[in-house]
N, C-alpha and C positions, 0 to 999 in steps of 0.2 A: 504492499500498498503505500503512493506516494501523496504527501500535502504540499502542495504549490498555494501561494501566497505571492501575489504582486503588488509592486510602488511602485512609485514614482510619477503617476499621473498627478495632473494637476489642468491648471490653467496657461497656455502662454500664448503669444501675440504671433500672426505669423511670419514666417522667418526664423521663429526661436528653435530652440534645442528644448528635449526632455531625454532624461534617461530612463528607462522602465528598467527594475529588477523582476525577478522572477524568482524567489526561493523556495528550494525544496527540502522536505524533510522524510525520513522513511526510504525504506527502499532502496536497488541501487542506482543513484540518479544518474551517474556515468553511462550506464548504458544505454539509457532512453535519449529518442529523438526528442529534442525540446521547437517548441512551433511559438511565434506570437500570433495570436488570429485578432481581430478587429469585428465590433458590431457597430454601426451606426445605424440610428432611429430610423425604423421603414426598412431595413435592408438587413442580407442575411450575412451569418458570418463569414466572415474569409480569411483565409492565410494571407499573413503579413510577409513572416520568413519562418525558417527554420532551421536549426544545427542538428546536425547528429553528432551518433556518440562519437565517431571518428574526426569532427570536428568542419565537415563540408557543412555547406550555408546556400541556402538557395532564398531568392525575394521575391515577392509580387513586381511585376514588372512598374506599375505605380509607386514603386519607394525604393528602387533601383537608385545605389547613387548617392542617395539621403539617409537609408536605416542601415544599421549594421547592428547584426547579430555577435554575440558571443558567449561565451561559457564560462565557468571556471569551477570545475570539478572537485578540487578541493574546497572550495564556500558552499558546496553545492547550489549554484545560483547560474540562470543566464541572464543576459542586460540587452535591453534594446536601444540600444541611442541612436533618437529621431533628429534631424538635422530638416535646416529648411523645411519645418513644420507648412503644412497648408491646409487651411479651414475643410478641405476635404478629406483631410486625417484625424478629424475630429472622431470619435467613435471610444467606446467599452473595449479595454485591450485586455486578451484574454491569453494568461499561457496555458500548454498541454503539454504532455509527456506521453508519451507513447514509445511501446517495443511490442515486438511478437517474441513469443518465447515459450519452447515446446509445442506450439501449436495455439499459441493461445493467447491473445492479444490483450495488454494491459492499456488503461487510455485513461489519464486525469485531467483536469481542469483545476483552475484557481476559480474565485469569482470573481476576478477582474476590478481593473483600474482603468479612472475617468481620463480622459485626455480631451479636452477644450484649447479650442486652437482659433482666436477670435482677438479681433482690435479693441 
C-alpha cells in the first residue's frame, strides 16, 4: 500500500512558476512509475507527465519545455517543476503511482493540490 500526498499548489500569475511535490509512504516507491495528472473544471483528468522507476520521462505536448518531472527515491518524492505557467494550466493536480507486479496492477492516487493561474 502506497500513500501519496501532494503539496506546492497555490496562486501564481501567468508566466510564473510553481513546484509541486508528491510525497510517498509505504510500499517500494522506487519501483513505481509516478505520474502527475490534472483536472480542470468541466474537463477530464489528463496526464501531464510521468517518470518511470528507471528515470525515463514523458510529457504531454502542452507542457513540453515548461514542466520538468523528477524523482528522489531516497526521499520517496517526485516533483513537478512548472515554469511559464499559463491560465490553461489551472487545475487540480494529482499524483499517481502505479506498477504491474506478478500479474497484478497496483495503482494509487493522492488527493490533489490546486493550481490557480491568474493575474
